[in-house]
VEXVOBA-115075 format. One record per residue (C-alpha): residue number from 1; residue in one letter; x, y, z. Coordinates in Angstrom, 2 decimals. Layout:
// VEXVOBA-115075
REC    i  aa       px       py       pz
REC  NUM   A        X        Y        Z
...
//
This chain:
// VEXVOBA-115075
REC    i  aa       px       py       pz
REC    1   M   -32.81     5.10    31.80
REC    2   T   -35.76     4.57    29.44
REC    3   V   -38.46     7.02    28.39
REC    4   S   -41.40     5.94    26.25
REC    5   T   -43.46     8.20    24.01
REC    6   A   -46.31     7.36    21.67
REC    7   D   -43.94     6.40    18.87
REC    8   L   -40.49     6.06    20.41
REC    9   K   -38.80     4.13    23.14
REC   10   I   -35.89     6.33    24.21
REC   11   T   -33.01     4.71    26.08
REC   12   W   -30.03     6.62    27.42
REC   13   E   -26.97     4.43    26.98
REC   14   K   -23.30     5.31    26.86
REC   15   L   -21.51     5.08    23.53
REC   16   P   -19.61     1.76    23.33
REC   17   D   -15.85     2.17    23.57
REC   18   D   -15.34     0.36    20.26
REC   19   F   -17.95     2.44    18.39
REC   20   I   -16.43     4.11    15.32
REC   21   L   -17.60     7.68    14.98
REC   22   D   -18.03     9.26    11.59
REC   23   E   -15.32    11.84    11.04
REC   24   Q   -16.66    14.61     8.86
REC   25   P   -14.58    17.72     8.21
REC   26   V   -16.05    21.06     9.20
REC   27   E   -17.62    22.93     6.31
REC   28   N   -15.55    26.09     6.77
REC   29   I   -13.08    27.72     9.12
REC   30   D   -15.73    30.04    10.59
REC   31   Q   -17.52    27.31    12.52
REC   32   P   -14.65    26.19    14.80
REC   33   L   -13.54    29.80    15.32
REC   34   V   -17.03    30.92    16.41
REC   35   A   -17.38    27.89    18.68
REC   36   A   -13.97    28.41    20.30
REC   37   A   -14.65    32.11    20.85
REC   38   L   -17.89    31.36    22.70
REC   39   R   -16.12    28.94    25.02
REC   40   E   -13.15    31.26    25.56
REC   41   I   -15.39    33.99    26.97
REC   42   L   -16.98    31.63    29.49
REC   43   E   -13.63    30.17    30.50
REC   44   I   -11.97    33.55    31.06
REC   45   A   -14.99    34.72    33.07
REC   46   G   -14.59    31.68    35.35
REC   47   L   -17.95    30.26    34.32
REC   48   I   -16.73    26.81    33.28
REC   49   V   -16.45    24.96    36.58
REC   50   T   -16.72    21.35    37.69
REC   51   G   -19.85    19.77    36.26
REC   52   I   -20.12    22.12    33.28
REC   53   L   -19.59    20.66    29.83
REC   54   V   -19.09    23.05    26.92
REC   55   A   -18.31    21.17    23.74
REC   56   P   -18.23    21.70    19.96
REC   57   N   -18.93    18.81    17.60
REC   58   I   -19.24    16.17    20.32
REC   59   G   -21.86    13.52    19.62
REC   60   I   -24.94    13.54    21.85
REC   61   C   -26.33    10.01    22.10
REC   62   A   -29.77     8.50    22.48
REC   63   T   -31.05     5.06    21.58
REC   64   L   -34.38     5.23    19.76
REC   65   N   -36.33     2.00    19.40
REC   66   G   -33.10     0.08    19.87
REC   67   K   -31.08     2.10    17.35
REC   68   L   -28.28     4.39    18.47
REC   69   V   -28.72     7.95    17.20
REC   70   I   -25.88    10.47    17.48
REC   71   K   -26.11    14.17    16.66
REC   72   A   -23.08    16.40    16.98
REC   73   P   -24.19    20.03    17.39
REC   74   D   -21.69    22.75    16.60
REC   75   W   -21.83    23.87    20.26
REC   76   F   -23.68    22.90    23.43
REC   77   Y   -23.68    23.66    27.15
REC   78   A   -24.73    21.15    29.84
REC   79   R   -24.72    21.15    33.64
REC   80   N   -24.22    18.51    36.33
REC   81   V   -22.02    16.42    34.05
REC   82   Q   -20.15    13.57    35.68
REC   83   P   -16.38    13.96    35.38
REC   84   L   -14.36    11.39    33.47
REC   85   S   -11.49     9.50    35.02
REC   86   S    -7.98    10.71    34.19
REC   87   Q    -7.60     7.78    31.76
REC   88   E   -10.75     8.59    29.77
REC   89   I   -11.19    10.90    26.82
REC   90   R   -14.68    12.20    26.15
REC   91   R   -15.86    10.99    22.76
REC   92   S   -19.57    11.58    23.28
REC   93   Y   -22.19    12.67    25.78
REC   94   T   -25.32    10.79    26.87
REC   95   P   -27.81    13.02    28.73
REC   96   N   -29.72    11.63    31.72
REC   97   L   -26.92     9.07    32.12
REC   98   E   -23.87    11.33    32.34
REC   99   G   -25.53    14.63    33.22
REC  100   D   -28.35    17.04    32.43
REC  101   I   -30.01    17.65    29.10
REC  102   P   -28.05    20.50    27.47
REC  103   A   -29.36    23.93    28.42
REC  104   I   -28.67    25.16    24.89
REC  105   V   -27.68    23.56    21.60
REC  106   M   -26.33    25.61    18.70
REC  107   E   -25.92    24.92    15.03
REC  108   F   -23.92    27.18    12.69
REC  109   L   -25.48    27.34     9.23
REC  110   S   -23.70    27.43     5.90
REC  111   A   -24.72    27.59     2.28
REC  112   S   -24.59    23.82     1.85
REC  113   P   -27.66    21.62     2.45
REC  114   N   -28.19    20.65     6.07
REC  115   D   -30.77    19.10     8.37
REC  116   E   -30.76    21.69    11.15
REC  117   Y   -34.43    22.34    10.36
REC  118   S   -35.31    18.71     9.70
REC  119   S   -38.24    17.25    11.64
REC  120   K   -37.76    13.82    10.08
REC  121   Q   -39.05    11.28    12.59
REC  122   T   -37.79     8.07    11.03
REC  123   Y   -34.26     6.76    11.47
REC  124   P   -31.95     8.62    11.25
REC  125   Q   -34.03    11.40    12.76
REC  126   G   -33.52    15.04    11.78
REC  127   K   -31.70    17.39    14.11
REC  128   W   -34.73    19.57    14.82
REC  129   F   -36.78    16.52    15.80
REC  130   F   -33.91    15.07    17.85
REC  131   Y   -33.32    18.25    19.86
REC  132   E   -37.01    19.09    20.26
REC  133   Q   -38.74    15.73    20.76
REC  134   V   -35.97    13.40    21.95
REC  135   L   -33.59    15.54    24.00
REC  136   R   -36.13    18.31    24.68
REC  137   V   -33.40    20.92    24.82
REC  138   S   -34.89    24.16    26.18
REC  139   I   -33.04    26.47    23.78
REC  140   Y   -32.10    25.73    20.18
REC  141   A   -30.05    28.45    18.45
REC  142   L   -29.28    28.65    14.74
REC  143   F   -26.56    31.07    13.65
REC  144   E   -25.44    31.98    10.16
REC  145   P   -21.93    33.46    10.57
REC  146   A   -21.69    34.85     7.05
REC  147   A   -24.85    36.95     7.38
REC  148   G   -24.84    37.48    11.15
REC  149   V   -28.36    36.07    11.50
REC  150   L   -29.27    34.44    14.82
REC  151   E   -32.51    32.53    15.39
REC  152   V   -33.39    31.37    18.90
REC  153   Y   -36.13    28.84    19.59
REC  154   Q   -37.47    27.83    22.99
REC  155   L   -39.68    24.90    23.99
REC  156   D   -43.18    26.12    24.69
REC  157   S   -45.73    24.57    27.03
REC  158   S   -46.73    22.06    24.35
REC  159   G   -43.16    20.85    23.91
REC  160   K   -42.65    22.53    20.52
REC  161   Y   -39.99    25.03    19.53
REC  162   E   -41.27    28.59    19.29
REC  163   V   -39.15    31.36    17.81
REC  164   Q   -38.12    33.96    20.38
REC  165   P   -37.95    37.72    19.77
REC  166   P   -34.75    39.49    20.85
REC  167   D   -34.81    42.13    23.56
REC  168   L   -34.40    45.83    22.83
REC  169   N   -30.63    45.31    22.54
REC  170   G   -31.04    42.51    20.01
REC  171   R   -30.04    39.81    22.52
REC  172   Y   -31.58    36.69    24.00
REC  173   W   -31.62    35.65    27.65
REC  174   I   -30.31    32.09    28.03
REC  175   A   -31.54    31.07    31.47
REC  176   G   -29.58    27.82    31.64
REC  177   V   -26.32    29.73    31.16
REC  178   G   -27.30    32.87    33.07
REC  179   L   -26.19    35.21    30.30
REC  180   F   -27.50    37.06    27.26
REC  181   L   -26.51    35.78    23.81
REC  182   G   -26.21    38.09    20.85
REC  183   V   -24.41    38.94    17.62
REC  184   W   -21.33    41.18    17.48
REC  185   Q   -19.45    42.38    14.43
REC  186   G   -15.71    42.88    14.48
REC  187   T   -12.30    41.26    14.28
REC  188   K   -10.78    38.51    16.36
REC  189   A    -7.44    37.02    15.37
REC  190   E    -7.49    36.47    11.61
REC  191   R   -11.26    36.65    11.13
REC  192   T   -13.38    39.76    10.56
REC  193   G   -17.12    39.26    10.53
REC  194   Y   -20.05    38.33    12.75
REC  195   W   -19.55    36.52    16.04
REC  196   L   -21.74    35.20    18.83
REC  197   R   -20.98    36.77    22.21
REC  198   W   -22.18    36.77    25.80
REC  199   W   -23.43    39.71    27.90
REC  200   D   -24.10    39.59    31.65
REC  201   E   -27.34    40.61    33.38
REC  202   S   -26.22    44.23    33.63
REC  203   G   -25.67    44.38    29.86
REC  204   E   -21.87    44.36    30.00
REC  205   M   -20.21    42.36    27.26
REC  206   L   -17.86    39.64    28.48
REC  207   L   -14.41    40.01    26.95
REC  208   W   -12.04    37.72    25.11
REC  209   G    -8.52    37.36    26.46
REC  210   A    -6.97    39.68    23.89
REC  211   E    -9.58    42.34    24.66
REC  212   M    -8.84    42.11    28.38
REC  213   V    -5.12    42.55    27.70
REC  214   E    -5.86    45.56    25.48
REC  215   R    -8.16    47.12    28.08
REC  216   E    -5.52    46.70    30.77
REC  217   R    -2.92    48.30    28.46
REC  218   Q    -5.24    51.24    27.83
REC  219   Q    -5.85    51.63    31.56
REC  220   R    -2.09    51.63    32.23
REC  221   D    -1.51    54.16    29.46
REC  222   L    -4.27    56.37    30.88
REC  223   A    -2.83    56.12    34.39
REC  224   Q     0.62    57.04    33.07
REC  225   Q    -0.83    59.95    31.11
REC  226   Q    -2.67    61.24    34.18
REC  227   A     0.48    60.89    36.29
REC  228   E     2.49    62.81    33.71
REC  229   Q    -0.15    65.55    33.58
REC  230   E    -0.10    65.81    37.36
REC  231   R     3.71    66.03    37.37
REC  232   E     3.64    68.79    34.76
REC  233   R     0.96    70.66    36.71
REC  234   S     3.05    70.44    39.88
REC  235   E     6.14    71.72    38.05
REC  236   R     4.20    74.68    36.60
REC  237   L     2.83    75.54    40.03
REC  238   A     6.31    75.35    41.56
REC  239   A     7.69    77.62    38.84
REC  240   Q     4.92    80.16    39.46
REC  241   L     5.64    80.17    43.19
REC  242   R     9.38    80.72    42.61
REC  243   A     8.61    83.57    40.19
REC  244   A     6.58    85.16    43.00
REC  245   G     9.53    84.79    45.40
REC  246   L     8.05    81.84    47.25
REC  247   E     9.66    78.49    47.81
REC  248   P     7.40    75.52    46.97
REC  249   E     6.83    73.05    49.77
REC  250   A     8.80    69.84    49.39
//
């Protein structure tokens, strides 16, 4: 599939099997933990079904004026993605060829220099330009885990990213996912700090697996406590009846 703009000829071609991808280590441990936690919530909620691709650090491909450009966002979500055969391993994703344009792309910021805000139009294009003008991803989110700062941009009618204000709860509606996205502070596993989390339309926060286990334990403990209180109440009532010369009903 080919799309032409005033300055670019965009071709959607699959990454060649023999293409060697650059392997760059993540900048810190926070990034993979935040990405995995976002996916875990969707998976536990049963929201990752056939045709949904949720991936961290997988290259998204486009060929611009005959040159292959690959950007690997820290996290993205795409629909209507063609499944791979059992012999294939997904190394990359080419929108419009393998599935829809991602509904949301996220980048996690760190203190080191980066091009998440780069609108560089010449090869290799900056990420901002690539997501906005090439992919035309509806939602571009930038999250700084250390400070807990989340910026959400949405394509406006002119095809440019416009910063979005949060709602009264400090969250952002992500239409392509069908959930609210927001920042939460707390502890998961070995990390204490700021996290990105999902809330449903009613405002209920979707839980991680460990939180669901803990909630079920608390519910069991409460049920046991209520049962014990009821047993003690029944015993007191029976004792009062016997003291009055009455035999409690069996």
